[in-house]
N, C-alpha and C positions, 0 to 999 in steps of 0.2 A: 502495500499502500505508500501512494504518494504521500507527503504531506500535504498535496493542494488538495488530494479530494474533498472533507470535511468544506473547504472553502467554493469550489466547486457543488459540490451538492447543496449547500444553503445557496449557492445563486437562485439553483432551480429551483429549490423546496419555496427561494420565496416568489420566485415569478410562479410558479403550480399554483399557489396561495392568493396569489394576484388576479387569476385567470386572468389570464390576458396572452393575448397570443407574444411573440416573440422570440429575442434570436438569443441565445449567449455561446460564443466562439473562448472555442479552448483549443488554443497556441501550442505545439509541441515544438520540443527539436525531434527529429527520425530516428526511430528507439528506445524511445527516454518516456514510452508509457501512459504517453493519452489517451488511449484505443484501451489500455487497459483501467488507466482514470474510469474514459466516459461511462465504460463497461462495468464500473465496480460502482458507481456514482444511481442508475440505474436498474441494479439489482438488489441495490438499499431499498431503492423507492415503487421499486413492482408490484409487490404487500398494498400497498392503499395508492398508488395511482398512476393507471394505463401507461404502458411503456410500448414502445414500438424500437424496431434496429430498420433504420430505411437504409435502405440499398440500392433501391433508385427510385427517382420521379418523374409520374406520369401522373402532369400536373390533375387533368379530369379524374382520374381511376383513384388519384392519393388522394386528392378531396372527399369524393364521396364513402373512400371506407376512414379517417379518418373524422368525419360527420357519422358515420355508423359504430363508431367504438365510442367519438363523442355522446353520439344522442340513447345509447346501451347505457354507459356509468354516471352520465352527466358530472362529468368530474374532468376536470383540463388532460391533457396527454403529452406524454415528455415521449419530443419523438430525436433520439438519439441520429446523426450521418457523421458521415464521412466524406472529407473536405477530397476524394481522390475517389470518389463512389458517384457525386453526383456534381452538376455545373450550377454555377452559382445564378445563370438566367432562367433554370425549374427551381432551384431553390428561390429567389425572387418570384415565379409568380406566383407555385405554393404559396407558399406568405403573405401574397397578397387577397389570395382566395380566399385562404381564408380567415386569417383577419374580415375583409370585404362581408362575410359569413358566419359571424359572431362564434367560430367552433376556436376555442381558447388550446393551442398547440404552443409550449416551452419546442426549441431546437435547440440539442445541443451537439453542436456542432464543427468535429472535430477536423481540426486543416496542422497539418506538415510544414512547419516557416523555421531554418534556421536562428530567424530574427527577425524580431517586433520592434516594430517604431516606436509605438504608442500602446502601452493598453491602457482601457478600461473601464471602468464599471460594471459593463459589457464582454469582458475577455478574463480570462487568465490566460495564464504560458508556463506553460512543464520547463525546465530547463533540463540537455542532458546528464548535468553533473545529479547526481543524489547528494544529497546533505551528511552531513558526519550520523547521525542519526537514522538517515532512511538505508544507508548502508552498513550499516552494525546490520539492523533489524533487516535487510536485505542478507546476508549474510549468514544470520541467526534463519532465517527461513527456507534456504537453500539447502543446508547440513540437514536440517530435518528432514526434507525430502529423497536429500543423496551424502548418506553423513558419508561414503569414502569418497567426495569430492569433498569435506566439512576445513584440512590442511587449508589445501589450493582459494574457498573461496572468502575464508578468515587471512588468509595473505591481500585476497582484495580488499580486505576492508580497512588494513592499515593504511596501503598507501595513498589513502587518503580520496575524497568526495571531486579533488579533483581528476581522479584517472577511474574511478569507480561511476561505470553506466548500466543502469537495466539493462541492458544489453547484453555487456559486461560481465555479468550473473548467470545470465539464461546459457551463454557460451562455458563461462565457467560451471554452471553449476548439471550439463549433459553430459562432459566430459570434453571438452575441446578447451584446449587454455585461455583466457584468456592475452591479447598480443600486451608485452615486456614493455613502455615506453619512458625510461627514462626523466631523470627530475628535472629539466633543465636548471634550475638554482643549484640540484647536488654532480660539484664538480668533478668526480671518481667516478658519476653514473657515465657519465657521457665519453670514458676509456674503455 
């Protein structure tokens, strides 16, 4: 679990409770776990709110399906979608139609970006590097799942957050060693 998950979930929950059609963007460094964060938020909320995972948008058809879900539940809907799976034009058309039809849907749009110029109250950015506490938690969690890899996972967490990414932990956890990157501030590391 990434530390940002709680704030993304709070943003989504606030918008669901207002019963408005809205968009939230979750920008993330590729391989940092943005999709996982969005899916965890969806899972955490799925017992209280209708949740859909949009893999494609056909505006008329998607509006009708969301309308039926809203009519059946009388609850705002959380829709999670990946930027790579949907076009900006299709999302804009869907958003416009739902807003005009008073169908409350909160879109959690997951977008891969190496950098985000500015964040707003409608977006969050998940960096590639783990914090120290995240790094330790990842090492512990993977070591429980793959005890034979415990030493390598612990070593990875000791290298510091600058070198530890969710992707590296996944590689180390499945048995492929993460690349060793020398610390440029350590003169002996470059020898």
